[in-house]
C-alpha positions in Angstrom: 102.1 72.2 73.8 103.9 70.8 70.7 105.0 73.0 67.8 102.4 71.4 65.5 99.6 71.9 68.0 100.7 75.5 68.5 100.6 76.4 64.9 97.3 74.6 64.4 95.8 76.7 67.3 97.2 79.9 65.9 95.7 79.3 62.5 92.2 78.7 63.8 92.0 81.3 66.6 90.5 84.8 66.6 93.3 87.4 67.0 92.8 90.1 69.7 95.0 93.1 69.5 95.1 95.1 72.8 96.2 98.7 72.9 99.4 97.9 74.8 100.2 95.1 72.3 100.2 97.6 69.5 102.3 100.1 71.4 104.8 97.5 72.4 105.2 96.1 68.9 105.5 99.7 67.6 108.4 100.3 70.0 110.0 97.1 68.7 109.7 98.4 65.1 111.2 101.7 66.1 114.0 99.8 67.8 114.8 97.8 64.6 114.7 101.1 62.7 117.2 102.6 65.1 119.5 99.6 64.7 119.5 100.0 60.9 120.4 103.7 61.3 123.2 102.8 63.7 124.6 100.1 61.4 124.6 102.5 58.5 126.4 105.3 60.4 130.1 104.8 60.9 130.2 107.3 63.8 127.3 105.7 65.7 128.6 102.2 64.9 131.9 103.1 66.5 130.2 104.5 69.6 128.1 101.4 70.2 131.2 99.2 69.6 132.6 101.0 72.6 129.5 100.1 74.6 129.7 96.4 73.7 133.4 96.2 74.6 132.2 96.3 78.2 131.4 92.8 79.5 128.6 93.9 81.9 126.9 95.9 79.0 126.9 92.8 76.8 125.4 90.6 79.6 122.8 93.2 80.4 121.8 93.6 76.7 121.3 89.8 76.3 119.2 89.6 79.5 117.0 92.6 78.4 116.7 91.0 74.9 115.4 87.8 76.4 112.9 89.6 78.6 111.8 91.5 75.5 111.2 88.2 73.7 109.0 86.9 76.5 107.1 90.3 76.5 106.6 90.2 72.7 105.3 86.6 72.8 103.0 87.7 75.5 101.8 90.6 73.4 100.1 88.5 70.7 96.6 87.7 72.0 93.9 85.4 70.7 90.7 83.6 71.5 90.8 79.9 70.8 87.9 78.2 68.9 85.4 76.1 70.9 84.6 72.5 69.8 81.8 72.3 67.3 78.7 70.4 68.3 78.0 69.5 64.7 80.1 69.9 61.5 77.6 72.4 60.1 77.7 74.6 63.2 79.4 78.0 63.0 82.7 78.6 64.7 82.5 80.1 68.2 85.4 81.4 70.2 86.2 81.2 73.8 85.7 84.3 76.0 89.2 83.6 77.5 91.9 85.6 75.9 95.3 84.0 75.9 98.7 84.9 74.4 101.2 82.9 72.4 103.3 82.7 75.6 100.2 81.2 77.3 100.0 78.5 74.7 103.7 77.7 75.0 103.4 77.5 78.8 100.1 75.6 78.7 101.3 73.0 81.3 102.4 75.7 83.7 99.1 77.6 83.2 96.7 74.7 83.6 98.4 72.6 86.2 97.0 74.1 89.4 97.3 72.8 92.9 94.9 73.3 95.8 96.9 76.0 97.6 100.5 76.8 98.6 103.3 74.4 97.9 107.0 75.0 98.3 109.5 74.9 95.4 110.2 71.4 94.2 107.8 70.0 96.9 105.5 67.0 96.5 103.2 67.9 99.4 101.1 70.9 100.1 102.4 73.5 102.5 99.2 73.4 104.5 98.1 70.7 106.9 94.7 69.1 106.4 92.8 66.6 108.6 93.4 63.0 107.4 91.5 59.9 108.7 93.9 57.0 109.4 92.7 53.5 110.2 94.7 51.9 113.0 95.6 48.2 113.1 93.2 47.6 116.0 90.3 48.9 113.9 90.2 52.3 115.6 90.1 55.5 113.5 92.5 58.4 114.2 92.3 61.9 112.7 95.7 63.4 112.0 96.8 66.7 110.4 99.1 66.0 107.5 100.3 67.7 104.4 98.6 65.8 101.5 100.3 65.0 98.3 100.1 67.5 95.4 97.7 66.8 92.5 100.3 67.6 89.7 103.8 67.8 91.2 105.3 64.5 92.0 102.5 62.6 90.2 104.9 60.0 88.9 105.7 58.9 92.4 103.5 56.2 93.9 100.9 57.3 96.5 102.0 57.8 100.0 105.2 59.2 101.5 108.0 59.7 98.9 111.4 58.1 99.7 114.2 60.7 99.9 116.5 58.7 97.7 113.9 58.3 95.0 113.0 62.0 95.2 116.6 63.3 94.8 117.4 60.8 92.1 114.4 62.0 90.1 115.4 65.7 90.7 119.0 65.0 89.7 117.9 63.1 86.6 115.6 66.0 85.4 118.3 68.6 86.1 120.8 66.6 84.1 118.6 66.0 81.1 117.3 69.6 81.2 120.8 71.0 81.3 122.0 68.7 78.5 119.0 69.7 76.3 119.6 73.4 77.0 123.3 73.0 76.2 122.6 71.2 72.9 120.0 73.8 71.8 122.5 76.6 72.6 125.2 74.8 70.7 123.1 74.5 67.6 122.0 78.1 67.8 125.5 79.4 68.5 126.9 77.4 65.5 124.3 79.0 63.3 125.1 82.5 64.6 128.9 81.9 64.0 128.2 80.7 60.4 126.0 83.7 59.7 128.6 86.1 61.2 131.3 84.7 58.9 129.0 85.2 55.9 127.7 88.7 56.7 130.7 90.2 58.4 133.8 91.2 56.5 136.0 91.0 59.7 134.7 88.0 61.8 137.4 88.7 64.5 135.9 92.2 65.2 134.7 92.9 68.8 135.5 89.4 70.0 134.9 90.4 73.6 131.2 91.1 72.9 130.7 87.8 71.0 132.4 85.8 73.8 130.2 87.3 76.5 127.1 87.0 74.4 127.9 83.3 74.1 128.6 82.8 77.8 125.4 84.6 78.8 123.2 82.8 76.3 124.8 79.5 77.4 124.0 80.1 81.0 120.4 81.2 80.1 119.8 78.2 77.9 121.1 75.7 80.4 119.1 77.4 83.2 116.0 77.3 81.0 116.6 73.7 80.3 116.9 72.9 84.0 113.7 74.7 84.7 111.9 72.9 81.8 113.1 69.6 83.0 112.0 70.2 86.6 108.7 71.6 85.5 107.7 68.3 84.0 107.2 66.9 87.6 107.6 69.8 90.0 106.7 73.4 90.5 110.2 75.1 90.3 109.2 78.2 92.4 106.2 76.6 94.1 102.6 77.7 93.9 100.6 80.6 95.4 97.4 80.7 97.5 95.2 79.5 94.7 97.7 76.8 93.5 99.0 78.7 90.5 102.6 78.1 89.4 104.8 81.0 90.5 107.3 80.5 87.6 104.4 81.1 85.2 103.5 84.3 87.1 107.0 85.8 87.0 107.3 85.1 83.2 104.0 86.8 82.6 105.0 89.7 84.8 107.9 90.5 82.4 105.4 92.0 79.9 103.8 94.2 82.4 107.3 95.5 83.6 108.4 96.3 80.0 105.1 98.0 79.2 105.3 100.1 82.3 109.0 100.9 81.6 108.7 101.7 77.9 105.2 102.9 76.9 105.3 106.0 79.2 108.3 107.2 77.0 105.8 107.8 74.2 104.3 110.5 76.4 107.5 111.7 78.1 109.7 112.2 75.0 107.5 114.6 73.0 106.7 116.7 76.1 110.1 116.7 77.6 112.0 117.3 74.4 109.7 120.0 73.0 109.3 122.0 76.2 112.9 121.6 77.4 114.6 122.6 74.2 112.1 125.5 73.6 112.6 126.9 77.1 116.4 126.8 76.7 116.6 128.1 73.2 114.0 130.9 73.1 114.5 132.0 76.8 112.5 135.1 77.9 108.7 134.7 78.4 108.7 131.2 76.7 111.2 130.0 79.3 109.2 131.6 82.1 106.0 129.9 81.1 107.5 126.5 80.6 109.4 126.7 83.9 106.1 127.6 85.6 104.4 124.6 84.0 107.0 122.0 85.0 107.5 123.5 88.4 103.8 123.3 89.1 103.7 119.7 87.9 106.7 118.8 90.1 105.0 120.4 93.1 102.0 118.1 92.9 102.7 114.8 94.8 103.0 112.2 92.1 101.4 109.4 94.1 98.3 111.4 94.9 97.9 112.5 91.2 98.4 108.9 90.0 96.0 107.6 92.6 93.3 110.1 91.7 93.7 109.5 88.0 93.7 105.7 88.3 90.7 105.6 90.6 88.7 108.0 88.3 89.5 105.8 85.3 88.5 102.7 87.3 85.1 104.2 88.1 84.6 105.0 84.4 85.5 101.4 83.4 83.1 100.0 86.1 80.3 102.3 84.9 80.6 101.2 81.2 81.3 97.5 81.1 79.7 97.3 77.7 82.8 99.0 76.2 84.9 95.9 76.8 84.3 92.4 75.4 86.6 90.6 77.9 88.2 91.2 81.3 91.6 91.2 79.6 90.6 94.3 77.5 89.3 96.0 80.6 92.6 95.4 82.5 94.6 96.5 79.5 92.9 99.8 79.3 93.7 100.4 83.0 97.3 99.5 82.3 97.4 101.9 79.3 95.9 104.7 81.4 98.6 104.1 84.1 101.3 104.3 81.5 99.9 107.6 80.2 99.6 109.0 83.8 103.2 108.0 84.6 104.4 109.6 81.4 102.5 112.8 82.2 104.2 113.0 85.6 107.7 112.0 84.7 108.6 114.4 81.8 109.8 117.2 84.0 113.2 115.7 84.8 114.2 115.4 81.1 112.8 118.8 80.4 115.0 120.4 83.0 118.1 118.6 81.7 117.4 119.6 78.1 116.7 123.2 79.0 120.1 123.5 80.6 121.8 122.0 77.5 119.9 124.2 75.1 120.9 127.3 77.1 124.5 126.3 76.7 124.3 125.2 73.1 122.5 128.2 71.7 125.7 130.2 72.4 127.9 127.8 70.4 129.5 129.2 67.2 127.8 126.9 64.8 124.4 127.8 66.2 125.2 131.5 66.1 126.4 131.1 62.5 123.2 129.3 61.5 121.1 132.0 63.0 123.2 134.7 61.2 122.5 133.0 57.9 118.8 133.2 58.5 118.1 129.5 59.4 114.8 129.1 61.2 114.6 128.3 64.9 112.8 125.0 64.2 115.5 123.8 61.8 118.3 124.8 64.2 116.7 122.8 67.0 116.1 119.8 64.8 119.4 119.7 62.9 121.9 121.2 65.4 120.7 121.1 68.9 118.6 117.8 69.1 121.4 115.5 67.7 123.9 116.8 70.2 121.5 116.3 73.2 120.5 112.8 72.0 123.0 111.0 74.3 121.5 112.7 77.3 118.0 111.7 76.2 119.1 108.1 75.7 120.8 107.8 79.1 117.8 109.5 80.8 115.3 107.1 79.2 117.3 104.0 80.2 117.5 105.2 83.8 113.8 106.2 83.7 113.0 102.6 82.7 114.3 101.3 86.0 112.5 103.9 88.0 109.2 103.2 86.2 109.5 99.4 86.8 110.1 100.1 90.5 107.3 102.6 90.6 104.8 100.0 89.3 105.8 97.7 92.2 105.2 100.5 94.7 101.9 101.5 93.2 100.6 98.0 93.0 101.7 97.4 96.6 99.5 100.3 97.8 96.6 99.2 95.5 96.6 101.8 92.7 98.7 99.9 90.2 97.7 97.5 87.4 94.4 95.6 87.4 94.3 92.8 89.9 93.4 90.3 87.1 96.8 90.9 85.5 100.3 89.6 86.4 103.0 92.0 87.7 105.9 92.0 90.1 104.1 94.6 92.2 101.0 92.5 92.6 103.1 89.5 93.5 104.9 91.5 96.2 101.6 92.9 97.4 100.0 89.4 97.7 103.1 88.2 99.6 102.5 90.6 102.5 100.1 88.3 104.3 102.1 85.2 103.3 105.0 86.3 105.4 102.9 86.2 108.5 101.9 82.5 107.9 103.4 79.6 109.8 105.3 78.2 108.1 106.3 81.3 106.1 105.4 81.3 102.4 108.6 83.0 101.1 108.8 81.7 97.5 106.4 84.1 95.8 108.2 87.2 97.2 111.6 85.8 96.5 110.8 84.9 92.8 109.3 88.3 92.1 112.2 90.1 93.9 114.8 88.0 92.0 113.4 88.6 88.5 112.7 92.3 89.1 116.2 92.9 90.5 117.8 91.2 87.5 115.7 93.3 85.1 116.3 96.6 86.8 120.0 95.9 87.4 120.5 95.0 83.7 118.9 98.3 82.6 121.1 100.3 85.1 124.3 98.6 84.0 123.5 99.2 80.3 122.8 102.8 81.1 126.2 103.2 82.8 127.9 101.6 79.8 126.1 104.0 77.4 127.0 107.0 79.5 130.7 105.9 79.5 130.7 105.5 75.7 128.8 108.8 74.9 130.5 111.1 77.5 134.1 111.7 76.6 134.7 113.1 80.2 133.5 109.9 81.7 135.9 107.9 83.8 135.3 104.8 81.7 137.0 106.6 78.8 140.1 107.5 80.7 
């Protein structure tokens, strides 16, 4: 879709804000607020400069930022207007809910094939009976792989010559890479000019800027290659119903980030409040809180999540009038899954903060504040919480990885996100039967595995860099 057509559609459509859309954009606003606080604080700015002196941390941050951009574009939903039968007719909107990312990827979304096709293929992966007329007038029925409806459409009907095929692939790869490189060069030139204007010392933290540029260059060139190939091929092939796999993995990024970030809105208040209270007040308060999180930890998490998700699904099925579209119904199930994951994952951070609070309550400055009559709440907020913030941050980044992997496991066993949505777990689950086919349909599983590993690995590497910068006893500081 062109830029003009995109803005025209956005201006005429009916906006639909899902619950997870609001929460994801709220987290983005909180992130921007945190960035402003860090920039204004010389101490915090120095700490994060240490983080971004590490090459892997810079690369990981750029990759996570790109994934977040896809997720945010996929978190602006709308219903497109239907064509008017007469000029006087009122505007009616489609029941299909799409996102801005769907509009950008219109070609990938609508260009369906009949069934499976391999990456960059021009024929189906399945054999079908084809009637062939012989020179002697006889008719012979053969089993052949027919040509695809969309991919390879520029080639003439019939078998495609290998030389023609590879020349076309090479041409699209070359033009796509060149376009991605030119777009990156323009963007990078603008960033350098803005940096010289806004930064008093343009030479500061040159390592970070160099690796940001290299990572963005690779991403833009790769994106250009994928865009060029997508004009005539399916880069990662198609699934059982002929849907493009590249479109599926890009849509799955939003689900992964929602699962990894939204549960923190439940985990943080419970874990911080109960953990710090148990360690600071001790006594009966500590006993009660320990009993609570020990009991929660004793319950098998998978069984609790399964029971909760199935109960919510029954409620959704019994009240279809609550939801105008299937997307809203699936979004409520996703939100419920996030809340359940948050309710079952706060115990770890509560244990860590309890131990830190037990230690910090004996520090001299805390004892002095207590001697001067400062209230317990003020001591916890002004003296204890800021000093345990590095632990909270590191734990949350590590928890993000575990939650993304947990969604894949839950969807694999059938208690994850709604089947109408896109997620890495559902793609892996659907690939179970595909691996038993002959020939093996490997591309759906490979694409989901590749993108999920990159996302989780980037989060883990960033967590390691943050730990090295915030922990003076870390080996990275030696």
